[in-house]
C-alpha positions in Angstrom: 43.5 13.6 -32.9 41.8 10.4 -31.6 41.7 11.9 -28.0 40.0 15.0 -29.4 37.4 12.9 -31.2 36.7 11.0 -28.0 36.3 14.2 -26.0 33.9 15.6 -28.6 31.9 12.3 -28.4 31.7 12.6 -24.6 30.5 16.2 -24.9 27.9 15.3 -27.5 26.6 12.4 -25.3 26.4 14.7 -22.2 24.6 17.3 -24.3 22.1 14.7 -25.5 21.5 13.5 -21.9 21.1 17.1 -20.7 18.7 17.9 -23.5 16.6 14.8 -22.8 16.5 15.5 -19.0 15.4 19.1 -19.7 13.0 18.4 -22.5 9.3 19.4 -22.2 8.3 15.8 -21.9 10.8 15.3 -19.0 9.5 18.4 -17.2 5.9 17.2 -17.6 6.8 13.8 -16.1 8.5 15.5 -13.1 5.9 18.3 -12.7 2.6 16.7 -13.8 0.7 19.9 -13.2 2.2 21.2 -16.4 -0.1 18.7 -18.2 -3.4 20.1 -17.0 -2.6 23.7 -16.1 -2.5 25.1 -19.7 -6.1 23.7 -20.2 -7.4 24.8 -16.8 -10.8 26.5 -17.1 -13.4 28.2 -15.0 -15.6 25.1 -15.0 -12.7 23.0 -13.7 -12.1 25.6 -11.0 -15.7 25.5 -9.8 -15.5 21.7 -9.5 -12.2 21.8 -7.7 -13.4 24.5 -5.2 -16.5 22.4 -4.3 -14.4 19.3 -3.8 -11.6 21.1 -1.9 -14.1 22.7 0.5 -15.9 19.5 1.1 -12.8 17.5 1.8 -11.5 20.3 4.1 -14.6 20.0 6.3 -13.7 16.3 6.7 -9.9 16.7 7.1 -10.0 19.0 10.2 -12.0 16.7 12.5 -10.3 13.6 11.3 -6.9 15.2 11.8 -7.7 15.9 15.4 -9.0 12.4 15.9 -6.0 10.7 14.2 -3.6 12.6 16.4 -5.3 11.0 19.3 -4.6 7.6 17.7 -0.9 8.5 17.5 -1.2 9.8 21.1 0.2 13.2 20.0 -1.2 16.6 20.9 -4.2 17.2 18.5 -2.6 20.2 16.8 0.0 17.8 15.3 -2.8 16.2 13.3 -3.5 19.6 11.6 0.3 20.2 11.2 0.4 17.0 9.2 -2.7 17.8 7.0 -1.9 20.7 4.8 1.6 20.2 3.4 0.5 17.2 1.3 -2.3 19.3 -0.2 0.1 21.8 -1.8 2.9 19.3 -2.7 0.6 16.8 -4.3 -0.9 19.5 -6.5 2.5 20.0 -8.1 3.9 16.5 -8.1 0.9 14.0 -7.9 -0.4 12.1 -10.9 -3.9 11.3 -9.5 -6.7 13.9 -9.5 -8.4 12.2 -6.6 -5.7 11.4 -4.0 -5.5 13.5 -0.8 -2.5 13.1 1.5 -2.7 13.4 5.2 -2.9 11.5 8.5 -4.7 8.2 8.4 -5.9 5.7 11.0 -3.3 3.0 10.1 -0.4 5.4 9.8 -1.2 7.1 13.0 -1.4 3.7 14.8 2.0 2.7 13.4 3.5 6.1 14.4 2.4 5.4 18.0 3.8 1.9 17.9 7.3 3.2 16.9 7.4 6.5 18.8 5.1 5.8 21.8 3.7 9.3 21.5 7.1 11.0 21.5 6.7 14.2 19.4 10.4 14.5 18.5 10.6 10.9 17.3 7.4 11.3 15.3 8.8 14.3 13.4 12.1 12.6 12.9 10.3 9.6 11.6 8.5 11.8 9.0 11.9 13.2 7.9 13.6 9.8 7.5 10.5 8.2 5.9 10.5 11.1 3.4 14.2 10.6 2.6 13.6 6.9 2.0 10.5 7.4 -0.1 12.3 10.1 -2.2 15.2 7.7 -2.8 12.9 4.9 -3.9 11.1 7.3 -6.3 14.3 8.6 -7.8 15.7 5.0 -8.2 12.4 3.8 -9.7 11.8 1.2 -6.9 8.1 1.4 -7.3 8.0 -2.2 -8.5 8.8 -3.4 -4.9 5.2 -2.7 -4.0 4.1 -5.4 -6.4 5.4 -8.0 -4.0 2.8 -7.2 -1.4 -0.3 -9.3 -2.3 -3.9 -8.1 -2.0 -4.8 -10.7 0.7 -2.0 -9.3 2.9 -3.3 -5.8 2.4 -6.9 -6.7 3.2 -5.9 -8.7 6.3 -3.7 -5.9 7.6 -6.4 -3.2 7.1 -9.1 -5.4 8.6 -6.9 -6.1 11.7 -5.9 -2.5 11.9 -9.6 -1.4 11.8 -10.3 -3.7 14.8 -7.2 -2.5 16.7 -7.8 1.2 16.1 -11.6 1.0 16.7 -11.2 -0.9 20.0 -8.4 1.4 21.1 -10.9 4.3 21.1 -13.4 2.5 23.3 -11.6 3.8 26.4 -12.2 7.4 25.2 -15.8 6.5 24.2 -16.5 5.3 27.7 -14.3 7.6 29.6 -12.0 4.8 30.9 -8.5 5.5 32.1 -5.2 3.5 32.5 -6.0 1.1 29.6 -2.9 -0.6 28.1 -2.1 -0.4 24.4 -1.4 -4.1 23.8 -4.5 -5.4 22.1 -5.2 -8.5 24.3 -4.5 -6.7 27.5 -6.6 -3.8 26.2 -9.6 -6.0 25.7 -9.3 -7.6 29.1 -8.8 -4.3 31.0 -11.7 -2.6 29.0 -14.2 -5.2 30.1 -12.7 -5.4 33.6 -13.2 -1.7 34.1 -16.7 -1.4 32.5 -18.3 -0.7 36.0 -16.2 2.5 36.2 -17.3 4.1 32.9 -18.2 7.8 32.9 -21.9 8.1 32.0 -21.5 11.5 30.3 -18.8 10.3 27.9 -20.6 7.1 27.2 -23.9 8.8 26.4 -22.3 11.5 24.2 -20.1 8.9 22.4 -22.9 6.6 21.5 -25.1 9.5 20.4 -22.3 10.7 18.2 -22.0 7.3 16.6 -25.7 7.0 16.1 -25.8 10.5 14.5 -22.8 9.7 12.2 -24.4 6.4 11.0 -27.8 8.0 10.4 -26.2 10.8 8.3 -24.1 8.2 6.3 -27.3 6.1 5.7 -29.1 9.3 4.6 -26.3 10.1 2.2 -26.2 6.7 0.7 -30.0 6.5 0.2 -31.0 10.0 -0.6 -32.4 10.4 -4.2 -30.1 12.0 -6.7 -30.8 15.3 -8.5 -32.3 14.9 -12.0 -33.0 17.3 -14.8 -36.4 19.0 -14.4 -36.4 18.6 -10.6 -38.2 21.6 -8.9 -35.9 24.2 -7.4 -37.1 23.7 -3.9 -36.2 20.0 -4.1 -32.8 20.9 -5.5 -32.2 23.2 -2.5 -33.2 20.5 -0.1 -30.8 18.1 -1.8 -27.9 20.6 -1.5 -28.7 21.1 2.2 -28.8 17.3 2.8 -25.7 16.7 0.8 -23.7 19.3 2.6 -24.9 18.1 6.0 -24.2 14.4 5.3 -20.8 15.1 3.7 -19.6 17.3 6.6 -21.1 15.0 9.2 -17.7 14.6 11.0 -17.3 18.4 11.4 -21.0 18.8 12.5 -20.6 16.1 15.2 -17.4 17.6 16.5 -18.8 21.1 16.6 -22.0 20.1 18.2 -20.3 18.0 20.8 -17.9 20.9 21.5 -20.9 23.3 22.0 -22.5 20.8 24.4 -19.3 20.5 26.4 -18.9 24.3 26.4 -22.5 24.7 27.7 -21.8 22.4 30.6 -18.5 24.1 31.3 -20.2 27.5 31.6 -22.6 26.0 34.1 -19.7 24.6 36.1 -20.3 21.0 35.2 -17.6 18.7 33.7 -19.3 15.4 32.6 -16.9 14.9 29.6 -13.1 14.4 29.3 -12.0 17.3 27.0 -9.2 17.6 24.5 -7.7 20.4 26.6 -5.4 23.2 25.7 -3.7 23.1 22.3 -0.9 25.1 20.8 -2.2 28.2 19.0 -1.1 29.4 15.6 0.9 27.9 12.7 4.0 25.8 13.4 7.4 27.4 13.0 9.7 26.3 10.2 12.7 24.6 11.7 15.0 21.5 11.3 13.6 18.2 12.4 14.9 17.2 15.9 18.1 15.2 15.4 18.5 14.9 19.1 16.1 15.1 22.1 16.6 16.5 25.6 15.0 14.5 28.4 15.0 15.2 32.1 18.3 13.6 32.8 20.3 13.6 29.5 20.3 14.3 25.8 19.2 11.4 23.5 21.4 11.4 20.4 20.3 10.9 16.8 21.6 7.3 16.7 19.7 6.4 19.8 16.5 7.9 18.4 17.0 5.8 15.3 17.6 2.7 17.3 14.4 3.4 19.3 12.4 3.7 16.1 14.0 0.4 14.9 12.0 -1.5 12.2 9.7 1.5 11.8 12.3 2.9 9.4 11.3 0.1 7.0 7.6 -0.3 8.0 6.5 3.3 8.0 7.8 4.3 4.5 6.6 1.0 2.9 3.2 1.2 4.4 2.9 4.9 3.4 3.8 4.1 -0.1 1.6 1.0 -0.2 -1.5 2.7 1.1 -1.1 5.8 -1.1 -0.2 3.9 -4.4 -3.0 1.3 -3.8 -5.5 4.1 -3.4 -4.2 6.0 -6.5 -4.3 2.9 -8.6 -7.9 2.1 -7.5 -9.3 5.5 -8.3 -7.2 5.8 -11.6 -8.9 2.5 -12.7 -12.3 3.7 -11.6 -12.1 7.1 -13.3 -10.2 5.9 -16.5 -6.8 7.6 -16.2 -3.3 6.3 -15.4 -0.8 7.2 -12.7 3.0 7.0 -12.5 3.9 4.9 -9.5 7.5 6.3 -9.2 6.1 9.9 -9.4 3.7 9.0 -6.6 6.6 7.9 -4.5 8.3 11.3 -5.1 5.1 13.2 -4.2 4.6 11.4 -0.9 8.3 11.4 -0.1 8.5 15.1 -0.6 5.4 15.6 1.5 6.9 13.8 4.4 10.3 15.4 4.0 9.0 19.0 3.9 6.3 18.2 6.5 9.0 17.3 9.0 10.3 20.9 8.9 6.8 22.0 9.9 6.3 19.6 12.8 4.3 17.0 10.8 4.3 13.2 11.5 4.3 10.7 8.6 1.3 10.8 6.3 0.0 8.8 3.4 -3.1 8.7 1.1 -6.4 8.6 2.8 -9.0 6.2 1.2 -12.0 7.9 2.8 -11.1 11.5 1.9 -9.9 10.4 -1.6 -13.3 8.7 -2.2 -15.1 11.9 -1.0 -12.8 13.9 -3.3 -13.8 11.7 -6.3 -17.5 11.6 -5.5 -17.7 15.4 -5.3 -16.4 15.7 -8.8 -12.8 17.0 -8.4 -11.3 17.6 -11.8 -7.6 18.3 -11.0 -5.2 18.1 -8.0 -5.8 21.8 -7.5 -8.7 21.0 -5.3 -6.2 20.2 -2.6 -5.2 23.9 -2.4 -8.5 24.9 -0.9 -8.4 22.0 1.5 -4.9 23.1 2.7 -6.1 26.7 3.1 -9.0 25.5 5.3 -6.6 23.6 7.5 -4.3 26.6 7.8 -7.4 28.8 8.7 -8.3 26.3 11.4 -4.7 26.4 12.8 -4.6 30.2 12.7 -8.0 31.0 14.2 -9.8 28.0 15.7 -7.2 26.2 17.9 -8.5 27.9 21.1 -11.9 26.3 20.5 -10.4 22.8 20.4 -10.1 22.9 24.2 -13.8 22.1 24.5 -13.9 19.1 22.0 -14.8 15.9 24.0 -12.6 13.0 23.4 -15.7 10.8 23.2 -16.7 12.7 20.0 -13.3 12.2 18.4 -13.5 8.5 19.3 -16.9 8.2 17.6 -15.4 9.9 14.5 -12.5 7.4 14.4 -14.7 4.3 15.0 -17.1 5.3 12.2 -14.1 6.1 9.9 -12.3 2.7 10.3 -15.4 0.5 10.5 -15.7 0.1 6.7 -12.1 -1.1 6.5 -13.1 -4.3 8.3 -13.9 -6.9 5.6 -13.7 -10.6 6.3 -16.0 -11.4 3.3 -12.8 -11.8 1.2 -12.2 -15.1 3.0 -15.2 -16.7 1.2 -13.9 -15.4 -2.2 -10.3 -16.6 -1.5 -11.7 -20.1 -0.6 -13.4 -20.2 -4.0 -10.6 -18.7 -6.1 -7.4 -20.1 -4.5 -7.4 -21.6 -1.0 -3.7 -21.2 -0.5 -4.1 -17.4 -0.5 -5.9 -17.8 2.8 -2.6 -18.6 4.5 -1.0 -15.1 4.1 -4.4 -13.6 4.9 -4.9 -15.4 8.2 -1.2 -15.1 9.1 -1.4 -11.3 8.7 -4.7 -10.9 10.4 -3.9 -13.0 13.5 -0.3 -11.8 14.0 -1.5 -8.1 13.7 -3.4 -8.5 17.0 -0.2 -9.5 18.7 1.9 -6.7 17.2 0.4 -4.7 14.3 3.9 -4.0 12.8 4.7 -7.6 12.6 1.4 -8.7 11.0 2.3 -7.3 7.5 5.9 -8.6 7.7 4.6 -12.2 8.4 2.1 -11.9 5.6 4.7 -10.8 3.2 7.0 -13.7 4.2 4.2 -16.2 3.8 3.3 -14.8 0.4 7.0 -14.9 -0.7 7.3 -18.5 0.5 4.2 -19.5 -1.6 5.6 -17.6 -4.6 9.1 -19.2 -4.2 7.5 -22.7 -3.7 5.7 -22.3 -7.1 9.0 -21.3 -8.7 10.9 -24.2 -7.1 8.2 -26.7 -8.0 7.1 -26.0 -11.6 4.3 -28.0 -12.9 5.5 -30.8 -15.2 3.1 -32.9 -17.3 3.8 -36.3 -18.7 2.3 -36.4 -22.2 2.5 -38.5 -25.4 1.5 -42.2 -24.9 4.3 -43.4 -27.2 7.2 -41.8 -25.4 8.2 -40.2 -22.1 7.7 -36.5 -22.9 7.9 -34.1 -20.0 6.1 -30.8 -20.7 7.3 -28.0 -18.4 4.5 -25.6 -17.8 6.5 -22.5 -16.6 9.9 -21.0 -16.6 12.9 -22.7 -15.0 15.0 -21.0 -12.3 17.8 -22.4 -10.1 15.5 -23.4 -7.2 13.8 -25.9 -9.6 16.9 -27.7 -10.7 16.8 -30.6 -8.2 13.0 -31.0 -8.7 13.5 -31.3 -12.5 16.3 -33.8 -12.0 14.2 -35.9 -9.7 11.3 -35.9 -12.2 13.6 -37.1 -15.0 15.3 -39.7 -12.9 11.9 -41.1 -11.8 10.7 -41.5 -15.4 13.9 -42.7 -17.0 16.8 -43.9 -14.8 14.7 -46.1 -12.6 13.9 -48.3 -15.6 16.8 -49.7 -17.6 14.5 -50.5 -20.5 13.8 -46.8 -21.2 16.4 -45.1 -23.3 15.0 -41.6 -24.2 13.2 -38.7 -22.8 11.8 -35.6 -24.5 11.7 -32.2 -22.6 9.0 -30.0 -24.1 10.1 -26.4 -23.6 7.1 -24.9 -25.5 5.9 -23.0 -22.3 9.4 -22.1 -21.0 10.4 -18.5 -21.5 12.8 -18.1 -18.5 16.1 -20.0 -18.1 19.1 -19.1 -15.8 22.7 -20.3 -15.8 22.2 -22.8 -13.0 19.5 -24.6 -14.9 21.6 -24.6 -18.1 24.5 -26.2 -16.2 22.1 -28.8 -14.8 20.8 -29.6 -18.3 24.3 -30.0 -19.6 25.1 -32.5 -16.8 21.9 -34.4 -17.5 22.8 -34.5 -21.2 26.2 -35.9 -20.4 24.8 -38.4 -18.0 22.3 -39.6 -20.6 25.1 -40.0 -23.2 27.3 -41.9 -20.7 24.5 -44.4 -20.1 23.6 -44.8 -23.8 20.4 -42.8 -23.5 19.0 -39.9 -25.4 17.8 -36.5 -24.0 15.8 -34.5 -26.6 14.7 -30.9 -26.3 11.5 -29.8 -28.1 9.7 -26.5 -28.6 12.7 -24.3 -27.7 11.9 -20.6 -28.0 14.5 -18.6 -29.9 15.7 -16.8 -26.8 16.0 -20.1 -24.9 17.9 -21.7 -27.7 20.3 -18.8 -27.8 20.9 -19.2 -24.1 21.8 -22.9 -24.5 24.1 -22.2 -27.4 25.8 -19.3 -25.6 26.6 -21.7 -22.7 28.5 -24.1 -25.1 25.8 -26.7 -24.8 26.9 -28.9 -27.7 25.6 -32.0 -29.4 22.0 -31.7 -28.2 19.0 -32.4 -30.4 16.3 -29.7 -30.5 13.5 -30.3 -33.0 11.1 -27.4 -33.2 8.0 -29.5 -32.4 6.8 -32.9 -31.1 6.1 -33.9 -34.7 9.8 -33.6 -35.5 10.7 -35.5 -32.4 8.5 -38.4 -33.4 10.2 -38.4 -36.9 13.5 -38.8 -35.1 12.1 -41.9 -33.4 10.8 -43.3 -36.6 14.1 -42.9 -38.6 16.1 -44.4 -35.7 18.0 -41.2 -34.8 17.2 -41.9 -31.2 16.1 -45.2 -29.5 12.4 -45.5 -29.0 10.8 -45.9 -25.6 9.3 -49.2 -24.5 5.6 -49.0 -25.3 2.9 -49.9 -22.8 5.3 -49.3 -20.0 3.5 -48.8 -16.7 5.8 -45.8 -15.7 4.5 -43.8 -18.7 1.3 -41.9 -18.1 -0.7 -40.0 -20.7 
């Protein structure tokens, strides 16, 4: 009978768990589109169509340019640009975020794959698996350990690295190494051999892009009552300035085509690209070279630390952008759900020849500025990319690499920000250490920059845990007020502080530990306090605990910490001195500071 009751209880528990997992609230958490789809209206659709079309005009030229950064054929930039548009619509929790190739991710992909298409696709598959696992296991909190100074330093260094890597395409230089220091040296060394056509076209494209951006930032806004002709002019200017990347690329392509028709070749062109949509197939788990077949394990070994760096950077970039725009537009995101969205994008994208993607700050900002209302705006963006792949790829042949370099340089320039150094100096100087470490090391190897920054940040964090601030208060007694939680790294420091105040002077008999600000205590600290208490007793001295929080008191009692005095406040502690329960301290002692 008892066995039957237990079996019934287990069935009931499973039924409750199943009902909870399949409830409407659980479904809405897993598929966030269920929250906004029932209220979707024609007005929302109009806003989403405008935003989706606008972002689509930016995605296509940037995708081509970022594939150049990864040193992959340009069509792979488009292969990587549309899957996230559809996946994020179903699983994303931010109305603004757009997933796709970015400058930083493309640079990292090159670092770990050296332009090998098979490794880039495999890296997308493995990154997606890791990101999905982190989302399912609710590991989003790990991103909280990467500090803001580290992120800013990494993006600033990446902006310089990516921008300078495009100077060779801007000037038509060849045989320039990828290592940053050598790249700078060789670029200046080969300046006499620049191609005049590429240089002129590249600088004209940059000037045109900057002029259009300036126009967009300073053009007067529409207001109610504005004449219709002014409204029409505003729309024309807005479309032109917003689609400036596409306009520059198309214009440069027409110029190159005109010269090509006349039999002149003053520009280095993108060249032939694969036509049509990518086929759906398994990611390459092995790779055939001229002499042999590279196995899956060898490919993974070649990728190396990229298996950690790429997924983490993808999550960091995407979640940071989602949080920023959620705060700006007054809504909340689910970090773990964002991990699922980007993980699923990379996982599915690898079956369609995509390389790793993440959230794009520039396109997300554009999406927000154009008034997108739901993630459905990404559907039109994805359709525009598919249209480009289906019908426009033959035209990519005539796009000059100098024009794509100009697009990249103008896209990454706003990422460079050293003004934060001045703020860090005013707010907390120690935060300059991880910033400078990340920034400088990134010029040596971009993948190690962020690792060094994280390690320095963790060292600073651990040091503050191991060296909690301890104040000496109360002129009538040695009272040590601990200003933070106590963990095992701080044990020796706490002992040394007590020894310095008490055991170095035989005339002092008591010490009070004020735990008013202590909310964290671990087993190692409890054992150390027990040993201190016994040592005080063996030498005829008193150790008094004051201001214990209920949770901390419970921890001490659970550890069989017996015979210790713990008045609730310093007033009670002073009463114990007055009635002789513990021996008073020697007044006017030079070792006691107030």
